[in-house]
C-alpha positions, 0 to 999 in steps of 0.5 A, a space after each residue: 499499499 505504501 507503494 501504491 500511494 508513493 506510486 500516484 505520488 511519483 506520477 502526479 509529480 511530472 504531471 504538474 508541470 505539464 500545465 505550465 510547459 505552454 506558459 514556459 513556452 511563451 516566456 521562451 519565445 520572446 527570449 529567443 526573439 530578442 537575440 534574433 532581432 539583434 543578429 538580423 540588424 548587425 549584418 544589415 548596419 554596415 550595408 546601410 553604411 557602404 552604400 549611399 543612402 537613398 539610391 536605388 538601382 533599377 535592375 539594367 535590361 540590355 537589348 540584344 546587340 543585333 536587333 535584326 538576327 531574326 529577320 529572314 534574309 538569305 545566307 549572304 545577306 544574313 552574313 552581311 547583316 551579323 557583321 554590319 547590322 549597325 547600319 540597318 537603322 541607316 539604311 531603313 532611314 533611307 528607305 523612309 526619306 521622300 523627294 518631292 516631284 514637280 516641273 523642277 525636280 531635275 535641278 536635284 540631280 546637279 549636286 549628285 553629278 558634282 559629287 560624282 565627278 569629284 569621286 572621279 577626280 580622287 580616283 584619276 588623281 591617285 593613279 596620276 600620283 603613280 607616276 607624276 613627280 613634283 619638282 622643277 626638274 621633273 614635272 614636265 617630263 613626267 607629265 608627258 611620260 604619263 602622256 605618251 608612254 603610260 598605257 591609257 595615261 592620255 585618257 586618265 589624264 584627259 579625264 581628270 582634267 575634264 572632270 574638274 571643269 564639269 565638277 566646278 560647273 555642276 556646282 555652279 548649277 547646283 547653287 543658282 538652282 538652289 538659290 532661285 528655289 530658296 532651298 537655303 531657308 529655314 531650317 537649311 541654313 547650314 546646308 548653304 553654308 558648307 555647300 558655298 564652301 565646297 565650291 570655294 574649295 573646288 576654286 581652290 582645286 583648279 587654282 593649285 591644280 593648273 601649275 602642276 603640268 608645269 608648262 608655260 601657259 600654267 606657270 604665267 597664269 599662275 604668276 599673273 593670278 597670285 599678284 592679285 592679292 599684293 595690292 591688298 593689306 597683308 596680301 604680300 606676305 600670303 603671296 610669299 607664303 603660297 609662292 614660297 619666295 617672292 616668285 613663281 619657282 620650283 618651290 611654288 610648284 611644290 607647294 601647290 602639290 601639297 595643298 592640291 592632294 593633301 590639304 584641299 582633299 581633307 578639307 573637302 571631305 570634312 565639310 562634303 560629310 557634314 553637308 551630305 549629312 544635313 542633306 539626309 537629315 533635313 531632307 530635300 526642299 520644294 519651291 516655296 508655295 508648291 504645296 499649298 498651290 498642289 503642285 507636289 506631283 507625288 514623292 519618289 523614294 530617296 532609296 532607291 528610286 532617287 538614288 536609281 535615276 541619280 544613277 542615270 544620271 551619272 551614266 549620262 555625265 560619264 559618257 559626256 565626260 569620255 566624248 569630251 577627253 577623247 574629242 577635246 583633249 587638253 595640250 601638252 604645251 612647252 616646258 615653263 622657263 621663268 626667263 622668258 617672257 610671258 606669250 601673249 593672251 595669258 588667262 585663267 581657267 574659265 571660272 575665274 573669268 568674270 573676276 579676271 575681266 572685272 580686274 581689267 575693267 578696274 585698271 586705274 589707280 587703286 582699282 584693283 584693291 576696290 575690285 578686291 574689296 568688291 569680290 570680298 563683300 560680294 562673297 560673304 554676302 552670298 555666304 550670308 544670304 539664307 540669314 538675310 532673307 527672312 521672308 523665305 524663312 517664313 514660307 514667303 516669296 522674296 522678289 528682292 532677293 531673286 533679283 540679286 541672284 539674277 544680277 549676280 548670275 548676269 554679272 558672271 555670265 556677261 564678263 565671262 563671255 567677254 573674256 570668252 569673246 576677246 582671248 578665244 574668238 578674236 585673239 587667234 585672228 
């Protein structure tokens, strides 16, 4: 009995603590939670110190490097696309660009022809460089060697000479057509400025390249041409730098050669890149009032429709170039001799005839300086026409500037014809 009394007492002993067990769990929970909270806070504290407070960095989603990889093209197209996919947006942009069609649309092609003849200049010039020697002792003999000994050398030289003249002619036509259609108006002012600079640089090509054959006509024409700036303040210093001395000499030939094949091509490529970029960004303008009057017949896609038509114009220009090179070759002339007197009838190239005639008309004392001042003022005013013609920028007709353009064109044509009459038609008789 005693054991039975102890057993229940022993069995009841462990049973008593059972109710407090849940109560014991309650205080245990906060005890376990308290150390957990600081444990979690401790590693977070240094992170907050290392990162700038308040800065949120969203996840970066990078696009596929080649978004055109899934387009359906052939094997060759896929191969090219994988390597040149960067230019595909440019092609897509050209496909969307449009050129207006109207009765004056044919004037748009002369700028492209000027670019085509410039490319011919680069190609033929590089070929001529393989044989030409820019020294006073060897320039003329290498020139004759190209003409007579090098296979098709005569053709390359003739094409180079004629393409220079056709390039400048196309640029003059392009400039005046742009002027009369008021294509220089807002926002295309810089297109006009860069185009005018290209024309001036092209005239520099003609002037520096004229001496390179080192024949008698080129020698004395360069001597006369470089005398003109001397009457202006500081002109003598500039002429001495250009000539490499006080007179035209073999040093002048070397300097003209470096300008012709290094400096001017580099400047032209820079300005030409800017000009073509502006043309693509701003597009082709139509004459004032044509859209409102319903004179726009439609639009051509720049790529490939307009470029295909431009290519036809290039083929016609190339045919004309070959015809002129074969039927009207430029003469070799006589080797330059500084000791001989200048021949009668020395004149510059045709694109300088208008200025040449004006200098002849101002043969009084101080007249040449007046002529140079007029040249300079006229050139600067022509360069800044887009900023003066506010009416055209407001899409209004500006007859005053049209009259100014007609006067400038008339001056160039009449003076050019006067030189042609006096030195070409009359002089041989």
